[in-house]
VEXFIDREN-539272 format. One record per atom (N, C-alpha, C): residue number from 1; residue in three letters; atom name; x, z, y. Coordinates in steps of 0.02 Angstrom, whole numbers, always signed. Layout:
residues N
pt seq->NUM; type->ALA; atom->CA; u->X; w->Z; v->Y;
...
END
This chain:
residues 77
pt seq->1; type->MET; atom->N; u->+3040; w->+3893; v->+2111;
pt seq->1; type->MET; atom->CA; u->+3009; w->+3893; v->+2170;
pt seq->1; type->MET; atom->C; u->+2962; w->+3849; v->+2157;
pt seq->2; type->GLN; atom->N; u->+2899; w->+3835; v->+2194;
pt seq->2; type->GLN; atom->CA; u->+2860; w->+3791; v->+2192;
pt seq->2; type->GLN; atom->C; u->+2850; w->+3770; v->+2270;
pt seq->3; type->ILE; atom->N; u->+2866; w->+3696; v->+2285;
pt seq->3; type->ILE; atom->CA; u->+2830; w->+3664; v->+2374;
pt seq->3; type->ILE; atom->C; u->+2784; w->+3630; v->+2355;
pt seq->4; type->ALA; atom->N; u->+2743; w->+3636; v->+2403;
pt seq->4; type->ALA; atom->CA; u->+2669; w->+3586; v->+2383;
pt seq->4; type->ALA; atom->C; u->+2698; w->+3553; v->+2476;
pt seq->5; type->LEU; atom->N; u->+2644; w->+3490; v->+2481;
pt seq->5; type->LEU; atom->CA; u->+2662; w->+3450; v->+2512;
pt seq->5; type->LEU; atom->C; u->+2602; w->+3375; v->+2517;
pt seq->6; type->ALA; atom->N; u->+2584; w->+3390; v->+2585;
pt seq->6; type->ALA; atom->CA; u->+2535; w->+3342; v->+2598;
pt seq->6; type->ALA; atom->C; u->+2559; w->+3329; v->+2662;
pt seq->7; type->CYS; atom->N; u->+2540; w->+3255; v->+2666;
pt seq->7; type->CYS; atom->CA; u->+2560; w->+3209; v->+2743;
pt seq->7; type->CYS; atom->C; u->+2491; w->+3186; v->+2765;
pt seq->8; type->TRP; atom->N; u->+2484; w->+3183; v->+2831;
pt seq->8; type->TRP; atom->CA; u->+2413; w->+3166; v->+2861;
pt seq->8; type->TRP; atom->C; u->+2446; w->+3129; v->+2917;
pt seq->9; type->VAL; atom->N; u->+2411; w->+3062; v->+2929;
pt seq->9; type->VAL; atom->CA; u->+2403; w->+3027; v->+2980;
pt seq->9; type->VAL; atom->C; u->+2362; w->+3041; v->+3033;
pt seq->10; type->VAL; atom->N; u->+2369; w->+3056; v->+3097;
pt seq->10; type->VAL; atom->CA; u->+2357; w->+3073; v->+3151;
pt seq->10; type->VAL; atom->C; u->+2334; w->+3010; v->+3210;
pt seq->11; type->ASN; atom->N; u->+2285; w->+2988; v->+3223;
pt seq->11; type->ASN; atom->CA; u->+2294; w->+2946; v->+3283;
pt seq->11; type->ASN; atom->C; u->+2314; w->+2959; v->+3332;
pt seq->12; type->MET; atom->N; u->+2351; w->+2908; v->+3382;
pt seq->12; type->MET; atom->CA; u->+2397; w->+2920; v->+3432;
pt seq->12; type->MET; atom->C; u->+2391; w->+2986; v->+3486;
pt seq->13; type->ASP; atom->N; u->+2319; w->+2967; v->+3500;
pt seq->13; type->ASP; atom->CA; u->+2283; w->+3013; v->+3566;
pt seq->13; type->ASP; atom->C; u->+2293; w->+3070; v->+3548;
pt seq->14; type->THR; atom->N; u->+2276; w->+3089; v->+3481;
pt seq->14; type->THR; atom->CA; u->+2244; w->+3155; v->+3448;
pt seq->14; type->THR; atom->C; u->+2348; w->+3201; v->+3445;
pt seq->15; type->ALA; atom->N; u->+2372; w->+3146; v->+3438;
pt seq->15; type->ALA; atom->CA; u->+2444; w->+3179; v->+3418;
pt seq->15; type->ALA; atom->C; u->+2479; w->+3187; v->+3500;
pt seq->16; type->ARG; atom->N; u->+2483; w->+3159; v->+3532;
pt seq->16; type->ARG; atom->CA; u->+2491; w->+3152; v->+3602;
pt seq->16; type->ARG; atom->C; u->+2469; w->+3236; v->+3634;
pt seq->17; type->TYR; atom->N; u->+2402; w->+3220; v->+3621;
pt seq->17; type->TYR; atom->CA; u->+2374; w->+3288; v->+3656;
pt seq->17; type->TYR; atom->C; u->+2372; w->+3359; v->+3618;
pt seq->18; type->LEU; atom->N; u->+2397; w->+3350; v->+3540;
pt seq->18; type->LEU; atom->CA; u->+2437; w->+3423; v->+3523;
pt seq->18; type->LEU; atom->C; u->+2502; w->+3407; v->+3534;
pt seq->19; type->GLY; atom->N; u->+2543; w->+3376; v->+3544;
pt seq->19; type->GLY; atom->CA; u->+2613; w->+3365; v->+3565;
pt seq->19; type->GLY; atom->C; u->+2619; w->+3396; v->+3641;
pt seq->20; type->ASP; atom->N; u->+2586; w->+3421; v->+3659;
pt seq->20; type->ASP; atom->CA; u->+2574; w->+3429; v->+3739;
pt seq->20; type->ASP; atom->C; u->+2590; w->+3377; v->+3793;
pt seq->21; type->ASN; atom->N; u->+2583; w->+3306; v->+3767;
pt seq->21; type->ASN; atom->CA; u->+2555; w->+3263; v->+3819;
pt seq->21; type->ASN; atom->C; u->+2504; w->+3226; v->+3810;
pt seq->22; type->PRO; atom->N; u->+2441; w->+3251; v->+3871;
pt seq->22; type->PRO; atom->CA; u->+2383; w->+3236; v->+3859;
pt seq->22; type->PRO; atom->C; u->+2376; w->+3149; v->+3866;
pt seq->23; type->PRO; atom->N; u->+2329; w->+3134; v->+3826;
pt seq->23; type->PRO; atom->CA; u->+2312; w->+3056; v->+3841;
pt seq->23; type->PRO; atom->C; u->+2294; w->+3053; v->+3925;
pt seq->24; type->ALA; atom->N; u->+2287; w->+2987; v->+3958;
pt seq->24; type->ALA; atom->CA; u->+2248; w->+2969; v->+3993;
pt seq->24; type->ALA; atom->C; u->+2186; w->+3004; v->+3992;
pt seq->25; type->ARG; atom->N; u->+2139; w->+3001; v->+4068;
pt seq->25; type->ARG; atom->CA; u->+2084; w->+3028; v->+4070;
pt seq->25; type->ARG; atom->C; u->+2033; w->+2982; v->+4006;
pt seq->26; type->GLU; atom->N; u->+2037; w->+2914; v->+4024;
pt seq->26; type->GLU; atom->CA; u->+1995; w->+2864; v->+4010;
pt seq->26; type->GLU; atom->C; u->+1994; w->+2875; v->+3904;
pt seq->27; type->GLU; atom->N; u->+2071; w->+2881; v->+3894;
pt seq->27; type->GLU; atom->CA; u->+2080; w->+2887; v->+3825;
pt seq->27; type->GLU; atom->C; u->+2035; w->+2971; v->+3804;
pt seq->28; type->MET; atom->N; u->+2039; w->+3025; v->+3856;
pt seq->28; type->MET; atom->CA; u->+2007; w->+3068; v->+3812;
pt seq->28; type->MET; atom->C; u->+1930; w->+3088; v->+3807;
pt seq->29; type->ARG; atom->N; u->+1911; w->+3010; v->+3815;
pt seq->29; type->ARG; atom->CA; u->+1848; w->+2997; v->+3790;
pt seq->29; type->ARG; atom->C; u->+1834; w->+3008; v->+3719;
pt seq->30; type->LEU; atom->N; u->+1874; w->+2969; v->+3683;
pt seq->30; type->LEU; atom->CA; u->+1894; w->+2974; v->+3620;
pt seq->30; type->LEU; atom->C; u->+1889; w->+3041; v->+3585;
pt seq->31; type->LEU; atom->N; u->+1834; w->+3069; v->+3531;
pt seq->31; type->LEU; atom->CA; u->+1845; w->+3117; v->+3487;
pt seq->31; type->LEU; atom->C; u->+1917; w->+3115; v->+3439;
pt seq->32; type->PRO; atom->N; u->+1943; w->+3166; v->+3451;
pt seq->32; type->PRO; atom->CA; u->+1998; w->+3188; v->+3421;
pt seq->32; type->PRO; atom->C; u->+1983; w->+3213; v->+3340;
pt seq->33; type->GLU; atom->N; u->+1914; w->+3251; v->+3325;
pt seq->33; type->GLU; atom->CA; u->+1909; w->+3271; v->+3257;
pt seq->33; type->GLU; atom->C; u->+1915; w->+3200; v->+3229;
pt seq->34; type->GLY; atom->N; u->+1908; w->+3249; v->+3161;
pt seq->34; type->GLY; atom->CA; u->+1907; w->+3188; v->+3089;
pt seq->34; type->GLY; atom->C; u->+1948; w->+3121; v->+3100;
pt seq->35; type->THR; atom->N; u->+2008; w->+3125; v->+3154;
pt seq->35; type->THR; atom->CA; u->+2046; w->+3077; v->+3146;
pt seq->35; type->THR; atom->C; u->+2100; w->+3074; v->+3104;
pt seq->36; type->ALA; atom->N; u->+2097; w->+3102; v->+3071;
pt seq->36; type->ALA; atom->CA; u->+2165; w->+3124; v->+3037;
pt seq->36; type->ALA; atom->C; u->+2134; w->+3115; v->+2951;
pt seq->37; type->GLU; atom->N; u->+2212; w->+3061; v->+2920;
pt seq->37; type->GLU; atom->CA; u->+2184; w->+3034; v->+2860;
pt seq->37; type->GLU; atom->C; u->+2251; w->+3054; v->+2813;
pt seq->38; type->TRP; atom->N; u->+2228; w->+3081; v->+2782;
pt seq->38; type->TRP; atom->CA; u->+2288; w->+3084; v->+2698;
pt seq->38; type->TRP; atom->C; u->+2328; w->+3021; v->+2682;
pt seq->39; type->ASP; atom->N; u->+2365; w->+3036; v->+2694;
pt seq->39; type->ASP; atom->CA; u->+2427; w->+2966; v->+2676;
pt seq->39; type->ASP; atom->C; u->+2453; w->+2978; v->+2618;
pt seq->40; type->GLU; atom->N; u->+2445; w->+2949; v->+2554;
pt seq->40; type->GLU; atom->CA; u->+2449; w->+2964; v->+2491;
pt seq->40; type->GLU; atom->C; u->+2531; w->+2920; v->+2478;
pt seq->41; type->GLU; atom->N; u->+2511; w->+2887; v->+2508;
pt seq->41; type->GLU; atom->CA; u->+2601; w->+2816; v->+2489;
pt seq->41; type->GLU; atom->C; u->+2665; w->+2869; v->+2537;
pt seq->42; type->LEU; atom->N; u->+2633; w->+2907; v->+2593;
pt seq->42; type->LEU; atom->CA; u->+2706; w->+2941; v->+2634;
pt seq->42; type->LEU; atom->C; u->+2716; w->+3009; v->+2599;
pt seq->43; type->THR; atom->N; u->+2641; w->+3032; v->+2569;
pt seq->43; type->THR; atom->CA; u->+2655; w->+3077; v->+2541;
pt seq->43; type->THR; atom->C; u->+2721; w->+3080; v->+2471;
pt seq->44; type->SER; atom->N; u->+2686; w->+3026; v->+2436;
pt seq->44; type->SER; atom->CA; u->+2746; w->+3019; v->+2378;
pt seq->44; type->SER; atom->C; u->+2812; w->+3000; v->+2400;
pt seq->45; type->ARG; atom->N; u->+2830; w->+2959; v->+2450;
pt seq->45; type->ARG; atom->CA; u->+2889; w->+2969; v->+2463;
pt seq->45; type->ARG; atom->C; u->+2916; w->+3011; v->+2513;
pt seq->46; type->VAL; atom->N; u->+2888; w->+3040; v->+2521;
pt seq->46; type->VAL; atom->CA; u->+2929; w->+3106; v->+2565;
pt seq->46; type->VAL; atom->C; u->+2933; w->+3153; v->+2508;
pt seq->47; type->ILE; atom->N; u->+2893; w->+3172; v->+2451;
pt seq->47; type->ILE; atom->CA; u->+2904; w->+3227; v->+2394;
pt seq->47; type->ILE; atom->C; u->+2968; w->+3206; v->+2354;
pt seq->48; type->GLY; atom->N; u->+2959; w->+3145; v->+2357;
pt seq->48; type->GLY; atom->CA; u->+3023; w->+3104; v->+2315;
pt seq->48; type->GLY; atom->C; u->+3078; w->+3124; v->+2345;
pt seq->49; type->HIS; atom->N; u->+3076; w->+3100; v->+2415;
pt seq->49; type->HIS; atom->CA; u->+3144; w->+3118; v->+2428;
pt seq->49; type->HIS; atom->C; u->+3158; w->+3188; v->+2427;
pt seq->50; type->LEU; atom->N; u->+3119; w->+3244; v->+2442;
pt seq->50; type->LEU; atom->CA; u->+3132; w->+3313; v->+2442;
pt seq->50; type->LEU; atom->C; u->+3156; w->+3323; v->+2347;
pt seq->51; type->ALA; atom->N; u->+3129; w->+3301; v->+2325;
pt seq->51; type->ALA; atom->CA; u->+3135; w->+3300; v->+2255;
pt seq->51; type->ALA; atom->C; u->+3194; w->+3299; v->+2234;
pt seq->52; type->ALA; atom->N; u->+3231; w->+3249; v->+2258;
pt seq->52; type->ALA; atom->CA; u->+3284; w->+3223; v->+2240;
pt seq->52; type->ALA; atom->C; u->+3328; w->+3263; v->+2275;
pt seq->53; type->ARG; atom->N; u->+3347; w->+3269; v->+2330;
pt seq->53; type->ARG; atom->CA; u->+3377; w->+3322; v->+2371;
pt seq->53; type->ARG; atom->C; u->+3395; w->+3383; v->+2340;
pt seq->54; type->MET; atom->N; u->+3330; w->+3398; v->+2327;
pt seq->54; type->MET; atom->CA; u->+3321; w->+3480; v->+2299;
pt seq->54; type->MET; atom->C; u->+3313; w->+3518; v->+2232;
pt seq->55; type->ASN; atom->N; u->+3364; w->+3422; v->+2190;
pt seq->55; type->ASN; atom->CA; u->+3342; w->+3447; v->+2114;
pt seq->55; type->ASN; atom->C; u->+3304; w->+3469; v->+2089;
pt seq->56; type->ALA; atom->N; u->+3241; w->+3441; v->+2103;
pt seq->56; type->ALA; atom->CA; u->+3185; w->+3465; v->+2052;
pt seq->56; type->ALA; atom->C; u->+3184; w->+3464; v->+1990;
pt seq->57; type->LEU; atom->N; u->+3158; w->+3518; v->+1959;
pt seq->57; type->LEU; atom->CA; u->+3139; w->+3532; v->+1899;
pt seq->57; type->LEU; atom->C; u->+3083; w->+3478; v->+1865;
pt seq->58; type->THR; atom->N; u->+3034; w->+3476; v->+1901;
pt seq->58; type->THR; atom->CA; u->+2990; w->+3436; v->+1851;
pt seq->58; type->THR; atom->C; u->+2970; w->+3375; v->+1923;
pt seq->59; type->PRO; atom->N; u->+2931; w->+3337; v->+1907;
pt seq->59; type->PRO; atom->CA; u->+2894; w->+3280; v->+1947;
pt seq->59; type->PRO; atom->C; u->+2872; w->+3276; v->+1986;
pt seq->60; type->ALA; atom->N; u->+2834; w->+3268; v->+2024;
pt seq->60; type->ALA; atom->CA; u->+2782; w->+3299; v->+2069;
pt seq->60; type->ALA; atom->C; u->+2716; w->+3275; v->+2046;
pt seq->61; type->LEU; atom->N; u->+2677; w->+3338; v->+2044;
pt seq->61; type->LEU; atom->CA; u->+2607; w->+3354; v->+2011;
pt seq->61; type->LEU; atom->C; u->+2559; w->+3352; v->+2077;
pt seq->62; type->PRO; atom->N; u->+2512; w->+3332; v->+2050;
pt seq->62; type->PRO; atom->CA; u->+2448; w->+3318; v->+2126;
pt seq->62; type->PRO; atom->C; u->+2407; w->+3396; v->+2096;
pt seq->63; type->THR; atom->N; u->+2398; w->+3419; v->+2164;
pt seq->63; type->THR; atom->CA; u->+2351; w->+3480; v->+2161;
pt seq->63; type->THR; atom->C; u->+2274; w->+3459; v->+2177;
pt seq->64; type->THR; atom->N; u->+2232; w->+3494; v->+2194;
pt seq->64; type->THR; atom->CA; u->+2162; w->+3507; v->+2192;
pt seq->64; type->THR; atom->C; u->+2154; w->+3490; v->+2252;
pt seq->65; type->ASP; atom->N; u->+2187; w->+3501; v->+2305;
pt seq->65; type->ASP; atom->CA; u->+2184; w->+3487; v->+2371;
pt seq->65; type->ASP; atom->C; u->+2222; w->+3430; v->+2427;
pt seq->66; type->GLU; atom->N; u->+2241; w->+3371; v->+2376;
pt seq->66; type->GLU; atom->CA; u->+2266; w->+3333; v->+2401;
pt seq->66; type->GLU; atom->C; u->+2350; w->+3339; v->+2433;
pt seq->67; type->HIS; atom->N; u->+2379; w->+3388; v->+2403;
pt seq->67; type->HIS; atom->CA; u->+2443; w->+3392; v->+2402;
pt seq->67; type->HIS; atom->C; u->+2485; w->+3377; v->+2330;
pt seq->68; type->LEU; atom->N; u->+2548; w->+3360; v->+2349;
pt seq->68; type->LEU; atom->CA; u->+2600; w->+3351; v->+2288;
pt seq->68; type->LEU; atom->C; u->+2653; w->+3402; v->+2275;
pt seq->69; type->THR; atom->N; u->+2663; w->+3425; v->+2231;
pt seq->69; type->THR; atom->CA; u->+2707; w->+3496; v->+2206;
pt seq->69; type->THR; atom->C; u->+2765; w->+3475; v->+2167;
pt seq->70; type->ILE; atom->N; u->+2820; w->+3505; v->+2195;
pt seq->70; type->ILE; atom->CA; u->+2876; w->+3490; v->+2156;
pt seq->70; type->ILE; atom->C; u->+2880; w->+3589; v->+2134;
pt seq->71; type->THR; atom->N; u->+2931; w->+3599; v->+2088;
pt seq->71; type->THR; atom->CA; u->+2957; w->+3642; v->+2054;
pt seq->71; type->THR; atom->C; u->+3047; w->+3633; v->+2071;
pt seq->72; type->VAL; atom->N; u->+3083; w->+3701; v->+2105;
pt seq->72; type->VAL; atom->CA; u->+3137; w->+3674; v->+2125;
pt seq->72; type->VAL; atom->C; u->+3183; w->+3712; v->+2105;
pt seq->73; type->PRO; atom->N; u->+3252; w->+3729; v->+2077;
pt seq->73; type->PRO; atom->CA; u->+3270; w->+3791; v->+2086;
pt seq->73; type->PRO; atom->C; u->+3277; w->+3857; v->+2132;
pt seq->74; type->LEU; atom->N; u->+3261; w->+3906; v->+2132;
pt seq->74; type->LEU; atom->CA; u->+3286; w->+3958; v->+2186;
pt seq->74; type->LEU; atom->C; u->+3350; w->+3959; v->+2177;
pt seq->75; type->VAL; atom->N; u->+3383; w->+3956; v->+2229;
pt seq->75; type->VAL; atom->CA; u->+3466; w->+3968; v->+2247;
pt seq->75; type->VAL; atom->C; u->+3475; w->+4039; v->+2282;
pt seq->76; type->LEU; atom->N; u->+3498; w->+4084; v->+2269;
pt seq->76; type->LEU; atom->CA; u->+3524; w->+4132; v->+2310;
pt seq->76; type->LEU; atom->C; u->+3595; w->+4140; v->+2321;
pt seq->77; type->THR; atom->N; u->+3585; w->+4156; v->+2386;
pt seq->77; type->THR; atom->CA; u->+3664; w->+4145; v->+2408;
pt seq->77; type->THR; atom->C; u->+3692; w->+4204; v->+2456;
END
């Protein structure tokens, strides 16, 4: 089974708004669009932890859409 992961960093105002905790009125003047940025370092760390915990069969490999993919064994219980 393959797992793909990409971590994005979103500015605080957008994160609060999407988290059902809207920013103050003056903060709402900032545009939330386009504020998310792909975080390659965070993605690498998270996929590395997943790979270790899930006994990945392959190292993390990049995809064409800014994801990292690992192949893990499928365990049926």
